[in-house]
C-alpha positions in Angstrom: 127.8 74.8 131.5 126.1 72.2 129.3 123.7 73.2 126.6 120.9 71.5 128.4 121.2 73.7 131.4 121.6 76.7 129.2 118.4 75.9 127.4 116.6 75.2 130.6 117.6 78.6 132.1 116.6 80.3 128.9 113.1 78.6 129.0 112.5 79.5 132.7 113.4 83.1 132.1 111.1 83.4 128.9 108.3 81.5 130.7 108.4 83.8 133.9 108.5 87.5 132.6 106.3 88.4 135.6 109.1 87.2 138.0 112.3 87.4 136.1 113.6 90.8 134.8 116.9 90.3 133.2 118.8 92.5 130.6 119.9 91.2 127.3 123.1 90.5 125.4 122.8 94.1 124.2 123.1 95.3 127.8 126.1 93.2 128.7 129.5 94.7 129.8 132.5 93.4 127.9 135.0 90.7 129.0 137.3 93.6 129.9 134.9 94.6 132.8 134.7 91.1 134.0 138.5 90.8 134.1 138.6 94.2 136.0 136.1 92.9 138.5 138.1 89.7 139.0 141.3 91.7 139.5 139.7 94.0 142.0 138.1 91.1 143.9 141.2 89.0 143.8 139.6 85.8 142.5 138.2 84.4 139.2 134.5 84.6 138.9 132.7 81.2 138.3 132.2 80.4 134.7 128.5 80.1 135.0 128.4 83.6 136.5 130.4 85.0 133.5 127.9 83.2 131.3 125.0 85.0 133.2 126.9 88.5 132.8 127.5 87.9 129.1 123.9 86.7 128.4 121.7 88.7 130.6 124.0 91.4 132.1 122.1 91.4 135.3 118.6 91.9 136.6 116.2 90.6 139.2 114.2 87.6 140.2 111.2 88.8 142.0 112.4 91.6 144.2 116.0 90.2 144.6 118.8 91.7 142.4 121.2 89.2 140.8 124.3 91.4 141.0 126.0 92.5 137.9 128.8 94.7 136.6 127.4 97.9 135.3 130.4 99.3 133.2 130.8 102.1 135.7 133.9 102.8 137.7 133.7 100.4 140.7 134.5 103.0 143.4 131.5 105.1 142.2 128.9 102.3 142.3 126.5 102.1 145.3 127.7 99.2 147.3 131.2 99.0 145.7 132.4 96.7 143.1 130.0 93.8 143.6 127.9 92.4 146.2 128.1 88.7 145.2 126.2 85.9 146.7 127.9 83.2 144.7 126.0 80.3 146.5 123.8 80.0 143.4 126.5 79.5 140.8 
């Protein structure tokens, strides 16, 4: 992703704390979890979605969850590994 897009996303997130509730880089799971998810799903996640996971870890926009990887065994997570709507990435 370009730095312009990254900066715009960060601005939108910081300007809308009443709507956007994301984690932080301190909350992120490691790249090893992302690779495990890709292996389990059978495809590589989009680069922009990996950026999101590494930057915000997950969260919500309004009442809608932007799905994440929680660093918990995939079979024990409610809903399975991921419920991904990749149309936004």
